[in-house]
C-alpha positions as CSV (number, residue, x, y, z in Angstrom):
1,M,77.9,10.1,125.0
2,V,80.6,11.1,127.4
3,P,80.7,9.3,130.8
4,G,80.1,11.7,133.7
5,L,78.6,14.4,131.5
6,T,75.1,15.7,132.5
7,I,72.3,15.8,130.0
8,G,72.7,18.9,127.8
9,G,76.3,19.4,129.0
10,I,79.2,20.0,126.6
11,C,82.5,18.0,126.7
12,A,85.8,19.7,127.1
13,D,86.8,19.2,123.4
14,C,83.5,20.6,122.2
15,T,83.8,23.6,124.5
16,R,87.3,24.3,123.2
17,V,86.0,24.2,119.6
18,L,83.0,26.4,120.3
19,T,85.1,28.9,122.2
20,R,87.5,29.1,119.2
21,R,84.6,29.6,116.8
22,A,83.0,32.2,118.9
23,G,86.3,34.1,119.2
24,R,86.7,34.1,115.4
25,I,83.1,35.4,114.9
26,A,83.7,38.0,117.6
27,R,86.9,39.2,116.1
28,W,85.2,39.9,112.8
29,I,82.3,41.7,114.4
30,A,84.6,43.8,116.5
31,L,86.7,44.7,113.5
32,G,83.6,45.5,111.4
33,T,82.4,47.9,114.0
34,T,85.7,49.5,114.9
35,L,86.8,50.4,111.3
36,P,83.8,52.7,110.7
37,L,84.3,54.2,114.2
38,A,87.9,54.9,113.4
39,A,87.1,56.4,110.0
40,Y,84.5,58.6,111.7
41,L,87.0,59.7,114.3
42,V,89.6,60.5,111.7
43,L,87.2,62.6,109.7
44,T,85.6,64.5,112.6
45,L,88.4,65.1,115.1
46,P,90.5,68.2,114.8
47,P,94.1,67.6,113.8
48,D,95.2,68.2,117.4
49,R,97.6,65.5,118.8
50,T,95.7,65.2,122.0
51,A,92.4,64.7,120.2
52,R,93.9,62.1,117.9
53,T,95.4,60.2,120.9
54,I,92.1,60.1,122.7
55,G,90.3,59.0,119.5
56,A,92.8,56.2,119.1
57,A,92.4,55.1,122.7
58,A,88.6,55.2,122.3
59,A,88.8,53.0,119.2
60,V,91.0,50.4,121.0
61,V,88.6,50.4,124.0
62,W,85.6,50.1,121.6
63,Y,87.3,47.0,119.9
64,A,88.0,45.4,123.3
65,L,84.4,45.9,124.6
66,V,82.7,44.8,121.4
67,Y,85.0,41.7,121.2
68,Q,84.0,40.7,124.7
69,I,80.3,41.2,124.2
70,A,80.3,39.5,120.8
71,S,82.3,36.5,122.0
72,R,79.9,35.9,124.8
73,V,76.8,36.3,122.6
74,A,78.3,34.0,119.9
75,L,79.2,31.4,122.5
76,E,75.6,31.3,123.8
77,V,74.2,31.2,120.3
78,L,76.6,28.4,119.2
79,K,75.7,26.2,122.2
């Protein structure tokens, strides 16, 4: 019990631990989805410099979006 904490609330220390755990889970999920995407892009894109640059940018954006989504979902599941 933490004084001043509502029923069902999470203290600051627990929130920090849960956020760290959710970030670790989200990192693995984002990496696990980005690597197959990057492999697919390497195999299918033509050997043109512009196409490779756009493919690399797409993989980075994919990683960032999946990380954000997975971290929020993991945080909700872990609560």
